ZAMARGU-4260 file (C-alpha; in steps of 0.2 Angstrom, whole numbers, plus 5000, padded with zeros to 4 digits):
<rodrens>
0) 5474/5693/4932 | 5488/5698/4943 | 5500/5710/4936 | 5519/5708/4936 | 5522/5717/4952
5) 5509/5706/4961 | 5517/5690/4955 | 5534/5696/4960 | 5527/5700/4977 | 5520/5682/4979
10) 5536/5674/4973 | 5545/5684/4986 | 5533/5679/5000 | 5534/5660/4995 | 5553/5661/4995
15) 5553/5670/5012 | 5542/5657/5020 | 5553/5643/5014 | 5569/5652/5019 | 5563/5655/5037
20) 5555/5638/5039 | 5571/5628/5034 | 5583/5640/5043 | 5573/5638/5059 | 5572/5620/5057
25) 5591/5618/5055 | 5594/5629/5071 | 5581/5619/5081 | 5590/5603/5076 | 5606/5610/5083
30) 5598/5616/5099 | 5589/5600/5102 | 5606/5590/5099 | 5614/5600/5113 | 5600/5595/5125
35) 5595/5577/5119 | 5612/5572/5111 | 5617/5573/5093 | 5612/5555/5088 | 5600/5550/5073
40) 5585/5549/5086 | 5586/5568/5089 | 5587/5572/5071 | 5573/5561/5067 | 5563/5569/5081
45) 5565/5587/5074 | 5562/5581/5056 | 5547/5572/5061 | 5540/5586/5071 | 5543/5598/5057
50) 5535/5588/5043 | 5520/5582/5053 | 5517/5600/5058 | 5518/5606/5040 | 5506/5592/5034
55) 5493/5595/5048 | 5494/5614/5045 | 5491/5612/5027 | 5476/5601/5029 | 5468/5611/5043
60) 5473/5629/5043 | 5478/5629/5025 | 5460/5625/5020 | 5453/5639/5031 | 5466/5651/5023
65) 5461/5646/5006 | 5442/5650/5010 | 5446/5667/5017 | 5440/5682/5008 | 5457/5690/5010
70) 5469/5675/5008 | 5485/5686/5007 | 5480/5695/5023 | 5478/5678/5031 | 5495/5673/5025
75) 5502/5689/5033 | 5494/5684/5050 | 5501/5667/5048 | 5518/5673/5046 | 5517/5685/5060
80) 5512/5671/5071 | 5526/5660/5065 | 5538/5674/5068 | 5532/5676/5086 | 5534/5657/5089
85) 5552/5657/5082 | 5557/5672/5093 | 5550/5663/5108 | 5559/5647/5104 | 5576/5655/5107
90) 5574/5656/5126 | 5563/5640/5126 | 5576/5630/5118 | 5588/5633/5132 | 5575/5630/5145
95) 5573/5612/5138 | 5589/5607/5148 | 5580/5612/5164 | 5565/5601/5162 | 5564/5583/5168
100) 5571/5570/5156 | 5554/5562/5156 | 5546/5577/5147 | 5561/5584/5138 | 5558/5575/5122
105) 5540/5580/5121 | 5544/5598/5124 | 5557/5598/5110 | 5544/5590/5099 | 5531/5604/5103
110) 5544/5617/5101 | 5546/5613/5082 | 5528/5606/5079 | 5519/5622/5084 | 5526/5634/5072
115) 5527/5621/5058 | 5508/5619/5059 | 5505/5638/5056 | 5519/5638/5042 | 5511/5624/5033
120) 5496/5635/5029 | 5506/5650/5021 | 5508/5642/5004 | 5490/5637/5002 | 5485/5655/5006
125) 5497/5662/4994 | 5490/5650/4980 | 5472/5656/4984 | 5477/5674/4982 | 5485/5669/4965
130) 5468/5664/4959 | 5474/5646/4960 | 5483/5648/4944 | 5492/5632/4939 | 5507/5641/4931
135) 5509/5653/4946 | 5508/5639/4958 | 5523/5630/4950 | 5533/5646/4952 | 5527/5648/4970
140) 5532/5630/4974 | 5549/5632/4966 | 5552/5649/4974 | 5547/5641/4991 | 5559/5627/4988
145) 5574/5639/4983 | 5571/5649/4998 | 5571/5633/5009 | 5587/5628/5001 | 5595/5645/5005
150) 5588/5644/5022 | 5596/5627/5026 | 5613/5633/5020 | 5613/5650/5027 | 5608/5644/5045
155) 5623/5632/5045 | 5636/5643/5036 | 5631/5661/5041 | 5618/5663/5054 | 5624/5651/5068
160) 5643/5655/5066 | 5640/5674/5067 | 5625/5676/5078 | 5624/5660/5089 | 5609/5650/5091
165) 5598/5663/5100 | 5604/5677/5088 | 5600/5667/5073 | 5583/5663/5078 | 5579/5681/5082
170) 5586/5686/5065 | 5575/5673/5056 | 5560/5679/5067 | 5563/5697/5060 | 5564/5691/5042
175) 5547/5681/5045 | 5539/5696/5053 | 5544/5708/5039 | 5537/5697/5026 | 5521/5695/5037
180) 5518/5713/5039 | 5521/5716/5020 | 5508/5703/5016 | 5496/5709/5029 | 5498/5727/5022
185) 5495/5722/5004 | 5481/5709/5007 | 5467/5722/5012 | 5457/5719/4996 | 5447/5703/4994
190) 5454/5691/4980 | 5444/5688/4964 | 5437/5670/4963 | 5438/5662/4946 | 5426/5649/4939
195) 5431/5631/4944 | 5438/5620/4931 | 5436/5601/4930 | 5450/5590/4937 | 5461/5580/4925
200) 5461/5565/4936 | 5449/5556/4948 | 5447/5564/4965 | 5462/5561/4977 | 5473/5553/4963
205) 5485/5568/4963 | 5486/5569/4982 | 5490/5550/4982 | 5503/5552/4969 | 5512/5566/4979
210) 5511/5555/4994 | 5521/5541/4985 | 5533/5553/4977 | 5537/5562/4994 | 5539/5546/5003
215) 5551/5539/4990 | 5560/5556/4989 | 5562/5558/5008 | 5568/5539/5010 | 5581/5542/4996
220) 5586/5559/5004 | 5591/5551/5020 | 5601/5538/5011 | 5610/5552/5001 | 5613/5561/5017
225) 5621/5545/5024 | 5632/5543/5009 | 5637/5561/5008 | 5642/5561/5027 | 5653/5545/5023
230) 5661/5552/5008 | 5663/5570/5013 | 5663/5570/5032 | 5649/5570/5044 | 5645/5588/5049
235) 5630/5600/5050 | 5637/5608/5034 | 5637/5592/5025 | 5619/5588/5030 | 5613/5606/5026
240) 5622/5605/5009 | 5614/5588/5005 | 5597/5594/5010 | 5599/5610/4999 | 5604/5600/4984
245) 5588/5589/4986 | 5577/5604/4988 | 5585/5614/4973 | 5583/5599/4962 | 5564/5599/4967
250) 5563/5617/4962 | 5570/5614/4945 | 5557/5599/4943 | 5543/5611/4948 | 5548/5623/4934
255) 5548/5609/4922 | 5531/5603/4927 | 5522/5616/4916 | 5529/5611/4899 | 5527/5593/4904
260) 5509/5595/4908 | 5505/5604/4892 | 5514/5591/4882 | 5508/5575/4890 | 5491/5581/4898
265) 5484/5568/4910 | 5499/5556/4907 | 5511/5569/4915 | 5510/5563/4933 | 5512/5545/4928
270) 5528/5549/4918 | 5535/5560/4933 | 5533/5545/4945 | 5540/5532/4932 | 5555/5544/4929
275) 5558/5545/4948 | 5557/5526/4949 | 5571/5524/4936 | 5581/5539/4942 | 5583/5534/4960
280) 5593/5518/4959 | 5604/5526/4945 | 5608/5541/4956 | 5613/5529/4970 | 5625/5521/4958
285) 5632/5538/4954 | 5634/5542/4972 | 5648/5529/4972 | 5659/5541/4963 | 5657/5555/4977
290) 5673/5550/4986 | 5683/5553/4970 | 5674/5569/4966 | 5677/5576/4984 | 5695/5571/4984
295) 5697/5580/4967 | 5688/5596/4973 | 5700/5596/4988 | 5715/5597/4977 | 5708/5612/4968
300) 5704/5623/4982 | 5716/5633/4994 | 5718/5630/5012 | 5710/5641/5025 | 5693/5648/5028
305) 5690/5654/5010 | 5695/5637/5004 | 5683/5628/5016 | 5668/5638/5009 | 5674/5636/4991
310) 5675/5617/4994 | 5658/5616/5002 | 5651/5626/4987 | 5658/5615/4975 | 5653/5600/4985
315) 5635/5606/4985 | 5636/5609/4966 | 5642/5591/4963 | 5628/5583/4974 | 5615/5594/4964
320) 5621/5587/4948 | 5622/5569/4953 | 5605/5569/4961 | 5596/5581/4948 | 5587/5567/4939
325) 5579/5560/4954 | 5575/5576/4963 | 5568/5585/4948 | 5556/5570/4945 | 5550/5571/4963
330) 5549/5590/4962 | 5538/5590/4947 | 5525/5579/4955 | 5518/5592/4967 | 5513/5605/4953
335) 5507/5591/4942 | 5496/5585/4956 | 5489/5603/4959 | 5485/5603/4940 | 5476/5586/4941
340) 5466/5590/4957 | 5457/5605/4949 | 5450/5617/4961 | 5451/5605/4976 | 5464/5617/4984
345) 5483/5617/4986 | 5481/5612/5004 | 5476/5594/5000 | 5492/5592/4989 | 5504/5600/5001
350) 5496/5590/5016 | 5499/5574/5006 | 5517/5579/5002 | 5521/5583/5020 | 5513/5566/5026
355) 5522/5557/5013 | 5539/5565/5018 | 5535/5560/5036 | 5531/5542/5031 | 5547/5542/5021
360) 5558/5547/5035 | 5550/5534/5046 | 5553/5521/5032 | 5571/5526/5030 | 5574/5523/5049
365) 5566/5506/5048 | 5574/5500/5032 | 5592/5506/5034 | 5597/5494/5048 | 5590/5479/5039
370) 5590/5483/5020 | 5605/5494/5019 | 5607/5509/5007 | 5603/5499/4992 | 5588/5491/4999
375) 5580/5507/5005 | 5582/5516/4988 | 5576/5500/4979 | 5560/5500/4990 | 5558/5519/4987
380) 5559/5516/4968 | 5547/5502/4969 | 5534/5513/4977 | 5536/5526/4963 | 5533/5513/4950
385) 5518/5505/4958 | 5511/5523/4961 | 5514/5527/4942 | 5505/5512/4937 | 5490/5516/4949
390) 5489/5533/4941 | 5488/5526/4924 | 5475/5514/4928 | 5464/5527/4936 | 5463/5536/4919
395) 5462/5520/4908 | 5480/5520/4902 | 5483/5502/4902 | 5499/5503/4891 | 5506/5517/4902
400) 5502/5506/4917 | 5512/5492/4910 | 5526/5503/4906 | 5527/5510/4924 | 5527/5492/4930
405) 5541/5488/4918 | 5551/5502/4927 | 5552/5490/4942 | 5566/5481/4932 | 5578/5495/4935
410) 5579/5495/4954 | 5578/5476/4953 | 5592/5473/4940 | 5603/5488/4945 | 5620/5484/4951
415) 5623/5485/4970 | 5631/5501/4977 | 5650/5499/4979 | 5650/5504/4998 | 5668/5499/5003
420) 5675/5516/4996 | 5663/5528/5004 | 5671/5529/5021 | 5689/5530/5016 | 5691/5549/5021
425) 5700/5551/5005 | 5695/5570/5003 | 5705/5574/5019 | 5722/5568/5011 | 5733/5578/4999
430) 5743/5569/4986 | 5731/5556/4980 | 5733/5550/4962 | 5717/5558/4954 | 5721/5557/4935
435) 5707/5545/4933 | 5694/5536/4944 | 5703/5519/4941 | 5719/5527/4948 | 5710/5533/4963
440) 5702/5517/4967 | 5719/5507/4965 | 5727/5520/4977 | 5713/5518/4990 | 5712/5499/4990
445) 5729/5495/4984 | 5739/5501/5000 | 5747/5516/4991 | 5760/5525/5002 | 5756/5543/5003
450) 5769/5547/5016 | 5782/5551/5003 | 5771/5564/4995 | 5776/5582/5000 | 5757/5587/4999
455) 5751/5573/5010 | 5743/5580/5027 | 5727/5578/5036 | 5716/5593/5035
</rodrens>
């Protein structure tokens, strides 16, 4: 068994891996936008390269790292390689503009894809050093998610404004290298292999469930980002805050996976997927109140730079609370699938999650122009419900499968999202009547004259 110091060290390593990965991804997205343009296609390119790299790395390098005699030493080597690639990406990102337009997109893809492949193997290696403990894997996954959320926010609010793109990448590379050297130093001794245990579910069931949960979560995440941008302004800070809110909710769900597994056993994964199917459309309805929430927050914070950061902090907290049910259900699926898959390695589960996220991003890009915000989320919820029913049938729980299919009624019967008030820009205006949501909507849609208010001015 690992002692407390070793467990704390592994959690710190998982958090550092998530922090450097998402911080670098956010900076790469901004650098690519300067060369390729700041449209949705560029964001999709960077996101697709990062997610596909993580999935491929977990499936290939992750399996080799798990089988290594010294997995912690392997994790250290992997992080040192990631640090080198991140540092090299600083001059390479500026060199993209010198390339012919025919190969510029491919070069930008490879710039993100190469380090993501290596980083995808770090968490499986840490899990192998932890003797594949179910409880510790839940904490490792949660720590990785918290680090990722902090990385996304820090890159947008701290590193880029203070250090610039190149300086931010070099700083992140130093953090990654420090974590890698620490892991390499402490990983000299081989890890102890424990006896294998029988899986709770049929082979591949947990990985398939994670694929469905990640697909639905990523589709909904892009919808929520669109809603947040419409309600609170389109900026890199808004996108980083929305991403951090989704990741933090997933971390809380990962911590709840342990008690859920002990209480429900083989049915835990079915319940998590069914809960995600129910929560997704309900959270979408709650997002209709975001313009009112953001306008209310604006009236409570002062002007100036401190007020801006305070407003963004409150905005992040509000998004976290609204999206918590759906994001927590999605976050619980990964540790539960790890438990269900027995000793078939974390690499399979994490690779399935990365592939599902990539498929969800593609699905959102395809669905949003034709099905709209409502249709994309309803489709994501339907995928979760069907996946929950399939998990229940694989273990012979026919009543649970019927319950999961009954959850389809929620996305089908849920009222449509009120979209007309999302893009009003009400958070930019002082003096709005905010005594109640009804007064706010009447002012927005009733032609209220704010010019007479002494507090009315665009920010």
